[in-house]
C-alpha positions in Angstrom: 0.0 0.0 0.0 1.4 3.4 -1.0 1.4 6.2 1.7 -1.0 9.1 1.2 -1.8 12.2 3.2 -4.5 14.8 3.2 -3.9 18.3 4.6 -6.8 20.3 6.0 -6.9 24.0 5.0 -4.7 26.1 7.2 -6.4 29.4 8.0 -5.6 32.3 10.3 -7.8 35.0 11.8 -5.1 37.7 11.3 -1.9 36.5 9.7 0.0 39.8 10.5 2.9 39.3 12.9 5.7 41.3 14.3 9.2 40.6 13.0 11.1 38.1 15.1 8.2 36.7 17.2 7.7 33.0 17.5 4.3 31.6 16.4 2.8 28.2 16.2 0.7 27.0 13.3 -1.5 23.9 13.4 -2.4 21.7 10.5 -4.6 18.6 10.4 -2.9 15.8 8.6 -5.1 12.8 7.6 -3.9 9.4 6.6 -6.7 8.1 4.3 -5.2 4.7 3.9 -5.8 1.3 5.6 -2.3 1.2 7.0 -0.3 3.3 9.5 2.4 5.5 8.1 5.2 7.7 9.4 5.5 11.1 7.7 8.0 13.9 7.7 6.5 17.4 7.6 7.9 20.9 7.3 6.2 24.3 7.4 8.0 27.2 5.9 7.6 30.8 4.7 8.6 31.9 1.2 9.7 29.7 -1.7 13.3 30.2 -0.5 12.4 29.0 3.0 13.0 32.4 4.7 12.1 30.6 7.9 11.2 27.0 8.7 9.7 24.9 11.5 12.3 22.3 10.7 11.3 18.7 9.8 8.9 16.9 12.2 8.2 13.2 12.2 4.6 12.1 12.8 3.0 8.7 12.8 -0.6 8.6 11.9 -2.7 5.4 12.3 -4.8 4.0 9.4 -7.9 6.1 8.5 -7.0 8.6 11.2 -5.7 12.2 11.6 -3.4 14.1 13.7 -3.3 17.9 14.5 0.4 18.8 14.1 1.9 22.0 15.6 4.7 23.8 13.7 6.7 26.5 15.6 8.3 29.2 13.4 10.2 32.3 14.3 9.0 35.1 12.0 11.5 36.7 9.6 13.1 40.1 10.5 12.3 41.7 7.1 8.9 43.2 6.5 6.9 41.7 3.7 4.2 39.2 2.6 5.3 35.6 2.7 3.4 32.6 1.3 3.1 29.7 3.7 4.0 26.2 2.5 3.7 22.7 4.1 5.5 19.8 2.6 4.8 16.2 3.7 7.0 13.2 2.7 7.0 9.5 3.3 10.6 8.3 3.2 12.1 10.4 0.4 8.8 10.7 -1.6 7.1 14.1 -1.5 3.4 13.4 -1.0 2.1 16.9 -0.7 3.3 20.4 -1.4 0.6 22.5 0.1 0.2 26.3 0.0 -2.0 28.0 2.6 -4.8 30.2 1.5 -3.3 33.4 3.1 0.1 34.8 3.2 1.8 35.8 6.5 2.5 39.5 6.7 5.5 40.7 8.7 5.5 44.2 10.1 7.9 46.2 12.3 5.9 48.5 14.5 7.4 51.8 15.7 8.9 51.6 19.2 11.2 53.6 21.4 13.0 53.1 24.7 13.8 56.0 27.0 16.8 55.8 29.3 17.3 57.6 32.6 16.7 61.4 32.3 19.7 63.3 33.7 20.3 67.1 34.1 23.6 68.3 32.7 
C-alpha cells in the first residue's frame, strides 16, 4: 500500500505578525489509507524558506488524523510571505501545500527611554 496524506486547510484570523516573534501554526494531517504510516512534515515561509519549522516526524494510524503543531520564528524583514507545508514518506514528497493566506510581517514603531539626567 502506498502512503497518502491529506492536509486540511490552514487558516488564520489575522496573519499579520511582528518581525522576530515566535508563532505556532497547526495543521490537520489525515492518513486516508488502511495502513499506519510515518510522515515527515515541514512548514516554511517563502519559496526560498526564509524561515522554517524544521522537519517533524509524525506517525498517523490508518484512516485517522493528527493535528500537528509547527513552531516558526518570523523573519526580521517586513513583507508578505506565502506559507507552505511539505509532507514526505521516506524520500517521496506526497504533498506540497500552500496556505490560502500569506503571512504579513510588520515592524511597529517603538522607542526606549533611558534615565533622564540634568547636565
